[in-house]
C-alpha positions in Angstrom: -18.9 1.0 -20.0 -16.2 3.5 -19.0 -14.7 1.0 -16.7 -15.0 -1.9 -18.5 -13.3 -0.1 -21.8 -10.6 1.1 -18.8 -10.0 -2.7 -17.9 -9.1 -3.7 -21.3 -7.0 -0.8 -21.9 -5.0 -1.8 -18.5 -5.2 -5.2 -19.5 -3.4 -4.3 -22.8 -0.9 -2.3 -21.2 0.0 -4.7 -18.6 0.6 -7.5 -21.5 2.7 -4.8 -23.6 4.8 -4.3 -20.4 5.2 -8.3 -20.5 6.7 -8.0 -23.5 9.0 -5.3 -21.9 10.1 -6.8 -18.7 11.2 -10.0 -20.6 13.1 -8.8 -23.1 15.3 -6.3 -20.9 15.1 -8.9 -18.2 13.1 -7.0 -15.5 12.9 -9.8 -13.1 12.4 -10.6 -8.8 15.2 -13.5 -8.5 14.3 -15.1 -5.1 16.6 -15.3 -2.3 16.8 -16.5 1.6 14.5 -14.1 2.5 11.9 -14.2 0.0 8.8 -15.8 0.3 8.8 -16.5 -3.2 10.9 -19.4 -4.8 10.9 -18.9 -8.5 11.9 -16.1 -10.9 8.9 -13.9 -11.9 8.4 -11.0 -13.8 8.9 -7.6 -11.6 7.1 -4.0 -11.9 3.6 -4.8 -12.9 2.6 -2.2 -10.5 2.8 -0.3 -13.0 -0.7 -0.4 -13.7 -1.1 1.4 -11.1 0.5 4.8 -12.6 -1.2 4.1 -16.2 -4.8 3.8 -14.5 -3.5 7.2 -12.8 -2.3 8.9 -16.7 -5.6 7.6 -18.0 -7.4 9.7 -15.8 -5.1 12.4 -16.0 -5.6 12.9 -19.5 -9.7 13.2 -18.7 -9.0 15.7 -16.0 -6.0 18.0 -16.9 -7.8 21.3 -15.3 -7.5 20.0 -11.6 -5.1 16.4 -11.2 -1.6 17.7 -12.3 0.1 18.4 -8.8 -0.8 14.5 -7.6 -0.1 13.1 -11.4 3.4 14.8 -11.1 3.8 13.2 -7.4 2.4 9.9 -8.8 4.3 9.9 -11.5 7.8 11.2 -9.5 7.7 8.2 -7.2 6.7 5.8 -9.6 9.6 6.7 -11.8 12.1 6.5 -8.8 10.5 3.2 -7.7 10.7 1.4 -11.2 14.3 2.5 -11.8 15.0 1.1 -8.1 13.0 -1.9 -9.1 15.9 -2.1 -12.3 19.0 -0.8 -10.1 18.8 -0.1 -6.4 19.3 3.0 -5.7 20.5 4.8 -2.0 17.8 5.1 0.9 18.4 9.2 0.5 17.6 9.5 -3.1 14.4 7.7 -3.1 13.1 9.5 0.7 14.2 12.8 -1.4 11.9 11.8 -4.1 9.2 10.8 -1.6 9.6 14.2 0.5 9.2 16.1 -2.6 5.9 14.6 -4.2 4.7 14.7 -0.6 5.1 18.3 -0.8 3.0 18.4 -4.1 -0.3 16.9 -2.9 0.4 18.7 0.4 0.3 22.1 -1.7 -2.7 20.3 -3.8 -4.7 19.9 -1.0 -3.1 23.4 1.0 -2.0 21.4 4.4 0.9 24.1 4.6 -2.2 27.0 5.0 -4.4 24.9 7.6 -2.1 23.3 9.7 0.4 24.5 12.1 4.0 23.7 11.5 4.4 20.7 14.1 1.2 19.2 12.5 2.7 19.6 9.0 6.2 17.8 10.4 3.9 14.9 11.7 2.0 14.8 8.4 5.3 14.5 6.4 6.6 11.5 9.0 3.1 9.8 8.7 2.8 10.2 5.0 6.1 8.8 4.0 6.3 6.3 6.7 2.5 5.1 5.2 4.4 4.9 1.7 7.2 2.7 3.2 5.1 0.9 5.4 3.0 -0.3 2.2 6.0 -1.2 0.3 7.2 -3.5 3.0 4.4 -5.5 3.0 4.2 -6.3 -0.5 5.8 -9.4 0.0 3.3 -12.6 -1.2 1.0 -13.0 -3.9 -2.3 -11.2 -4.1 -1.5 -9.0 -0.9 -0.9 -5.8 -2.6 -4.3 -5.8 -4.7 -6.3 -7.4 -2.3 -5.2 -5.0 0.5 -5.8 -2.1 -2.0 -9.4 -3.1 -2.7 -10.2 -3.4 0.8 -9.1 0.2 1.4 -10.3 2.2 -1.4 -13.7 0.0 -1.1 -13.7 1.5 2.1 -13.0 5.0 0.6 -15.3 5.0 -2.1 -18.3 3.7 0.5 -17.6 7.1 2.4 -17.3 9.0 -0.6 -20.4 7.6 -1.5 -23.0 7.5 1.5 -21.1 9.7 3.8 -19.0 12.6 3.0 -18.5 13.4 -0.8 -14.5 14.5 -0.9 -13.2 13.6 -4.1 -14.8 12.5 -7.3 -15.6 9.0 -7.3 -13.7 7.6 -10.5 -10.7 8.7 -9.3 -11.3 5.8 -6.7 -12.6 3.5 -9.0 -9.7 3.8 -11.0 -7.3 2.4 -8.9 -9.7 -0.5 -7.9 -10.0 -1.6 -11.5 -6.4 -1.2 -11.7 -6.1 -3.8 -9.0 -8.1 -6.2 -10.2 -6.1 -6.2 -13.0 -3.2 -6.4 -11.3 -4.9 -9.6 -9.7 -6.0 -11.0 -12.3 -1.9 -11.9 -13.3 -0.6 -11.9 -9.7 -3.3 -13.5 -7.4 -2.4 -16.8 -8.5 -0.1 -19.8 -7.1 2.7 -18.9 -9.7 2.3 -15.3 -10.3 2.9 -13.8 -13.6 4.5 -10.6 -12.0 5.2 -9.3 -8.7 4.1 -5.1 -8.2 7.6 -4.0 -7.3 8.5 -1.0 -5.6 6.7 1.0 -8.4 3.4 -0.9 -7.8 3.4 -0.6 -4.0 4.6 2.6 -3.7 2.5 4.5 -6.4 -0.7 2.8 -4.9 0.1 4.2 -1.7 0.7 7.7 -2.4 -2.3 7.1 -3.9 -4.1 6.0 -0.9 -2.5 8.7 1.1 -3.8 11.1 -1.1 -7.5 10.3 -0.6 -6.8 9.5 3.3 -5.5 13.0 3.6 -8.1 14.6 1.5 -11.0 12.7 3.5 -9.3 13.9 6.6 -9.1 17.2 5.6 -12.4 17.4 4.9 -14.3 15.7 8.1 -12.0 17.0 10.7 -10.9 13.4 11.8 -8.1 11.4 11.9 -9.9 8.1 12.2 -9.7 7.4 8.5 -6.3 6.7 9.5 -7.5 3.5 10.3 -8.5 2.5 6.6 -4.6 1.5 6.9 -4.6 -0.1 10.3 -3.5 -3.9 9.7 -0.8 -2.7 7.3 0.3 0.1 9.5 0.3 -2.0 12.7 2.2 -5.2 11.1 5.1 -2.3 10.1 5.4 -0.4 13.4 5.5 -4.1 15.9 8.1 -5.1 13.2 10.6 -1.9 12.9 10.2 -2.2 17.0 10.9 -6.1 17.0 13.8 -5.3 14.8 15.1 -2.4 16.7 15.0 -4.8 19.8 17.0 -7.4 18.2 19.6 -4.6 16.8 19.2 -5.2 13.1 19.2 -2.5 10.3 15.2 -1.6 9.7 16.2 -0.7 6.0 17.5 -4.4 5.1 15.6 -7.3 3.9 13.9 -9.5 6.4 11.5 -12.3 6.6 9.7 -11.1 10.7 6.1 -9.7 9.5 3.3 -11.2 10.4 2.5 -12.2 7.1 6.0 -13.7 6.5 6.1 -16.2 9.5 2.5 -17.3 8.2 3.4 -18.1 5.0 7.2 -18.9 5.7 7.1 -20.8 8.9 3.4 -22.0 9.1 3.6 -22.8 5.5 0.2 -21.2 4.9 -0.5 -21.0 1.6 0.5 -17.1 0.5 -3.5 -16.8 -1.4 -5.3 -17.2 1.8 -2.7 -14.9 3.9 -3.2 -12.1 1.5 -7.3 -13.0 1.8 -6.9 -12.6 5.7 -5.1 -9.3 5.5 -7.7 -8.1 3.3 -10.8 -9.5 5.2 -9.6 -8.1 8.5 -9.1 -4.6 7.0 -12.2 -4.7 5.7 -14.0 -5.4 9.2 -11.7 -3.1 10.5 -12.9 -0.4 8.0 -16.5 -1.3 8.3 -16.5 -1.2 11.9 -14.8 2.5 11.4 -17.7 3.7 9.3 -20.3 2.4 11.6 -19.2 4.0 14.8 -17.9 7.3 13.0 -19.2 10.0 15.2 -20.6 7.8 17.8 -17.7 7.4 20.0 -14.8 9.6 20.5 -11.9 9.1 17.9 -9.1 8.3 21.2 -11.5 5.0 22.2 -12.1 4.1 18.3 -8.6 3.8 17.9 -8.0 2.1 21.4 -10.5 -0.4 20.2 -9.2 -1.1 16.7 -5.4 -1.1 17.3 -5.2 -2.8 20.8 -6.6 -6.1 19.3 -4.4 -5.3 16.3 -1.0 -5.7 18.6 -2.2 -8.5 20.4 -2.5 -10.5 17.8 0.6 -9.3 16.2 2.6 -10.3 19.5 0.9 -13.8 19.7 3.7 -14.6 16.7 6.2 -14.3 19.2 4.2 -17.3 21.4 3.9 -19.4 18.2 7.5 -19.2 17.4 8.5 -20.0 20.7 5.9 -22.8 21.4 7.0 -24.5 18.0 10.7 -23.6 18.5 11.0 -21.4 15.1 13.4 -19.6 14.2 12.6 -16.5 11.2 15.2 -15.7 8.9 16.6 -12.5 9.9 
């Protein structure tokens, strides 16, 4: 009953937000690098912050650092959705917010300085990778359900590391968002406020799980996004492009824009592939060496991503950059 009520509340909040966005013209206008062609309301991903707020109100005693962090990244991201901000401002807020959850998780007390620096780079990189990957209908919502579902399974069956409701609130918010976004013509897009807020939530959970199990393999719950983002950055550096500028070189963009595969189908593929990888990781946990498991997952993903170049050359397609 609790989660049904939560879903109804989030649905109402989303509808109220639509009225605000429509009134103040918070929209996403397509351009040459967009994967959509129609003007759409932006910032629907604020639903993730609303979900965190509702959870926080019920758990005031032990959730304030996480909530402060997700509020900061949501606020600066929503501002960026309305009026573009400099990368320095955004990254500074991301750094501050990550520091808050590092304090909450006790990372400054248990890790040496070089591992802390690595953790900062990884966390901020994953936040921005999640944002980069939010470009077609359904991809953020479906991928989030895949990751959160895997985390919930681990929390229930393998290692209890967090209140299960904390994960379920994010999953329900994803379902509500998908109701409006996973359509041929989306009612809204997540915007930076959505993709970055839910990325922050996921990073907190993954870091907490890593610390509880002393294993890095749970990073593979983000393998599909991670490989696509990293390989695309390397490709753009090879082309001598500014990696902070908008582009259409992600694999999902090539599939959607160049091969004209339906956006919802591409999003479904991403979610299914990540779910399969997460199942493999869970199945092989403590049965094979971590390094071996990373290789089993990452090598095939890199090969799949690399096939993009073969297909482009074969059909003489030129990707807009």
